[in-house]
C-alpha positions in Angstrom: 82.1 100.3 85.9 84.1 100.6 82.8 88.0 100.8 83.2 88.2 104.1 81.7 85.8 105.4 84.2 87.8 103.6 87.1 91.2 105.2 85.8 89.6 108.5 86.0 88.0 108.2 89.3 91.1 106.5 91.0 93.6 109.3 89.5 91.1 111.9 91.1 91.1 110.1 94.2 94.8 109.9 94.4 94.9 113.6 93.7 92.7 114.6 95.9 94.2 112.6 98.8 97.4 114.2 98.0 95.8 117.7 98.4 94.1 116.6 101.5 97.4 115.6 103.2 99.1 118.8 101.9 101.6 116.7 100.2 103.6 117.6 96.9 103.3 114.0 95.0 103.2 110.4 95.1 105.8 107.2 95.2 105.5 103.7 94.7 107.7 100.7 94.8 108.2 99.4 91.6 109.0 95.8 91.8 108.6 94.6 88.1 105.2 93.0 88.8 101.7 93.5 87.5 100.3 95.3 90.7 103.0 98.1 91.0 103.0 98.5 87.1 99.5 99.2 87.2 99.8 101.5 90.5 102.5 103.4 88.8 100.5 104.2 85.9 97.5 105.6 88.1 100.1 107.7 90.3 101.6 109.1 87.1 97.9 110.0 85.6 97.2 111.5 88.9 100.1 113.7 89.7 101.8 114.1 86.5 105.5 114.8 86.8 105.2 114.7 90.8 105.6 111.2 91.1 108.5 108.6 91.7 108.8 105.0 91.3 111.5 103.4 93.5 113.3 100.3 92.6 114.7 98.7 95.5 116.9 95.5 94.7 116.9 92.9 97.9 117.9 89.6 96.7 116.0 90.2 93.7 116.3 88.2 90.6 117.9 90.5 87.7 114.8 89.4 85.4 112.5 91.5 88.0 114.8 94.5 88.0 115.0 94.4 84.3 111.0 94.1 84.2 110.8 97.0 86.7 112.9 99.1 84.0 110.9 97.8 81.4 107.7 98.9 82.9 109.4 102.4 83.5 110.5 102.8 80.2 106.9 101.9 78.8 105.3 104.4 81.2 107.9 107.1 81.0 108.2 106.9 84.8 110.6 108.8 87.0 112.9 106.4 88.9 115.5 105.8 91.3 117.1 102.8 92.3 118.3 102.1 95.7 120.3 98.9 96.4 119.3 97.3 99.5 121.3 94.3 99.4 124.5 95.5 101.6 121.9 96.6 104.0 120.0 93.5 104.0 123.3 91.4 104.5 124.5 93.6 107.4 121.3 93.2 109.2 121.4 89.6 108.8 124.7 89.1 110.3 123.5 91.5 113.5 120.8 89.4 113.9 120.5 85.7 115.5 119.7 82.8 113.0 116.0 82.9 111.8 113.6 81.0 109.7 112.8 81.7 105.9 109.9 83.7 106.9 111.5 85.8 109.2 114.3 86.6 106.7 111.8 87.0 103.9 109.7 89.6 105.7 112.8 91.8 106.3 112.9 92.8 102.6 109.6 94.4 102.4 110.2 96.0 105.8 113.6 97.7 104.4 111.8 98.7 101.2 108.9 100.6 103.6 111.6 102.1 105.5 113.3 103.4 102.2 109.9 104.3 100.7 109.2 106.6 103.8 112.6 108.0 103.6 111.9 109.5 100.0 108.2 110.4 101.1 109.7 112.4 104.2 112.3 113.8 101.9 110.0 114.9 99.2 106.8 115.5 101.2 105.3 112.7 99.1 102.6 109.9 99.8 103.4 106.4 99.7 101.1 104.3 97.6 100.7 100.8 98.0 99.9 98.2 95.4 98.0 95.7 97.4 94.8 94.4 95.9 91.5 93.1 97.2 92.4 89.3 97.1 95.8 90.0 98.9 94.1 91.9 101.6 91.3 90.0 102.6 93.8 87.0 103.0 96.4 88.6 104.7 99.0 88.1 101.9 101.3 90.9 102.6 104.0 91.8 105.2 102.8 93.9 108.2 104.6 97.0 108.5 106.3 96.0 105.0 104.3 96.3 101.7 101.3 96.7 104.0 102.6 99.9 105.4 101.5 102.6 103.1 99.2 105.6 102.8 96.9 105.2 100.0 95.8 101.7 98.2 94.2 102.4 94.9 93.6 98.7 93.9 92.4 97.5 97.3 89.1 97.1 95.9 90.0 95.2 92.8 90.4 91.4 92.8 93.9 90.3 91.1 92.1 88.9 88.4 90.2 92.5 87.8 94.2 94.1 88.1 94.8 92.0 85.2 92.2 92.9 83.2 92.8 96.5 84.0 96.5 96.1 83.0 95.4 94.8 79.7 93.1 97.7 79.2 96.0 100.0 79.8 98.3 98.3 77.2 101.0 97.4 79.7 103.6 95.0 78.4 102.4 91.6 77.8 105.4 89.9 79.4 104.3 91.7 82.9 100.7 90.7 82.4 101.6 87.1 81.8 104.2 87.0 84.3 103.4 84.7 87.4 102.9 86.7 90.4 105.6 86.6 93.1 106.8 88.5 96.0 110.2 87.7 95.3 110.8 86.4 98.8 113.1 83.5 98.1 114.3 81.6 95.3 111.5 80.2 93.2 108.6 81.6 95.1 105.4 82.1 93.4 102.3 83.9 95.1 99.8 80.9 94.1 102.3 78.2 95.3 102.5 80.2 98.8 98.8 80.8 99.2 97.8 77.0 97.8 95.2 78.3 95.4 95.3 80.0 92.2 94.1 83.7 92.4 91.3 82.7 89.6 90.1 80.4 92.5 90.6 82.6 95.1 88.8 85.3 93.7 86.0 82.9 92.8 85.6 82.2 96.3 86.1 85.7 97.9 83.4 86.9 95.6 81.1 84.1 96.3 81.8 84.7 100.1 81.1 88.5 99.9 77.5 87.4 98.1 76.7 84.8 100.5 76.3 82.2 98.0 79.1 79.3 98.2 76.9 76.8 96.4 79.0 74.6 94.2 82.4 75.6 95.6 85.1 73.1 97.1 84.7 73.0 100.8 88.4 72.4 101.3 89.2 75.9 99.5 86.4 77.6 101.2 87.8 76.5 104.4 91.4 77.2 103.5 90.4 80.9 102.6 88.5 81.5 105.7 91.2 80.5 107.9 93.6 82.9 106.2 90.8 85.5 106.6 90.6 84.8 110.0 94.4 85.1 110.5 94.5 88.4 108.7 92.4 90.4 110.8 95.0 91.8 112.9 96.9 93.1 109.8 93.5 95.1 108.7 93.2 97.1 111.9 95.1 99.5 113.9 96.7 97.8 117.1 94.3 97.2 120.1 94.7 100.0 122.8 94.1 98.6 126.2 91.8 100.7 128.2 91.4 99.7 131.9 88.1 99.5 133.6 
């Protein structure tokens, strides 16, 4: 499928899903990264002025906040900023000491809560930015950035999202920016995953086709392990049914 056709079909799908839900519009968390930029483009194309891009600083680098506004300016998005830093600090003080992951996952869960406040208030749907690469290996926070209503990029690998961004003419700085969830200082997606997106996508595609000849077995095992551990993130909670 050519990108022009993909964009048209994705926008129609988003619009149809909004109508089905009797909602009035769509909103997204705008992080300053590639996926949220492409998703923002799609929700605006789908809903016109009935969209909102929320910028939610929570111990973010200033560069990421600036990049979010760069995207907003380039796409002429309707935005609102909600500073989550005071809430994050207050919550940490009320909790017992935690490890790096426990603290890091508070951030996307606070953003999810904020997104749904606006969604409820406006009768909008929350659109997620997750792509196929991240979904398959569970690289998202359960009930955080995974807590959304719609996933227009969920069938595109990360490398495909980058290609789509180039087609859309998004700012080069955003396209070339090293992917990062901004969970802690110096954190990058590829360093945390232990594999580059190019390698990850190639292996995932090979696994899907059932032909993994020529691929490094260590990388295959790494990805299969991540996929196995991610299963609980991709389904509803199991419900106990007594015999």
